[in-house]
C-alpha positions in Angstrom: 0.0 0.0 0.0 2.8 2.4 0.9 4.6 1.6 -2.4 1.4 2.3 -4.3 0.9 5.6 -2.6 4.6 6.5 -3.2 4.2 5.7 -6.9 1.0 7.7 -7.2 2.7 10.7 -5.5 5.8 10.4 -7.7 3.7 10.1 -10.9 1.6 13.1 -9.9 4.8 15.1 -9.1 6.3 14.3 -12.5 3.0 15.1 -14.3 2.7 18.4 -12.4 6.3 19.4 -13.2 5.7 18.6 -16.9 2.4 20.5 -16.9 4.1 23.5 -15.2 6.7 23.5 -17.9 4.1 23.3 -20.6 2.1 26.2 -19.0 5.2 28.3 -18.7 6.1 27.7 -22.3 2.6 28.6 -23.4 2.6 31.8 -21.3 6.0 32.8 -22.8 4.7 32.0 -26.3 1.7 34.3 -25.7 4.0 36.9 -24.2 2.0 37.2 -21.0 3.2 39.1 -18.0 2.1 40.2 -14.6 -1.5 39.5 -13.6 -2.4 38.0 -16.9 0.4 35.5 -16.7 -0.5 34.6 -13.1 -4.1 34.1 -14.0 -3.2 32.0 -17.1 -0.7 29.9 -15.1 -3.3 29.2 -12.4 -6.0 28.1 -14.9 -3.5 26.1 -17.0 -2.3 24.2 -13.9 -5.9 23.5 -12.9 -6.8 22.3 -16.4 -3.9 19.9 -16.5 -4.7 18.3 -13.2 -5.9 14.6 -13.3 -9.7 14.3 -12.8 -9.4 12.5 -9.4 -7.0 15.2 -8.1 -9.3 18.0 -9.4 -12.4 16.4 -7.8 -10.6 15.9 -4.4 -9.3 19.5 -4.5 -12.9 20.8 -5.1 -14.2 18.7 -2.2 -11.5 20.1 0.0 -12.4 23.6 -1.0 -16.1 22.9 -0.2 -15.1 21.6 3.2 -13.0 24.8 3.6 -9.8 22.8 4.4 -6.4 24.5 4.3 -2.8 23.7 5.0 -1.9 20.2 6.3 -5.5 19.2 6.7 -6.2 19.9 3.0 -3.0 18.1 1.9 -3.8 15.1 4.0 -7.4 15.0 2.8 -6.5 15.3 -0.9 -3.7 12.7 -0.6 -6.2 10.2 1.0 -8.9 11.1 -1.4 -6.7 10.6 -4.5 -5.4 7.3 -3.2 -8.9 6.0 -2.5 -9.9 7.1 -6.0 -7.0 5.1 -7.4 -7.9 2.1 -5.4 -11.5 2.3 -6.5 -10.5 1.8 -10.2 
């Protein structure tokens, strides 16, 4: 179980890093700066998030979770979503 969780976290981290690079490249291509770039980067990162992650993040927001409580909830939620497949 711990190995599965570690693999899920590692794959998400790699996907997130790749998505961040893609978003940054798109922002540079569009010559965005300042608030427009920040807004674009935020939306781009959210759009590139896996569906389970996005769903868990939305649920955490509804529950008004923040900080460690949010991170713990999202991690558990994503792992349970992966196990449900």
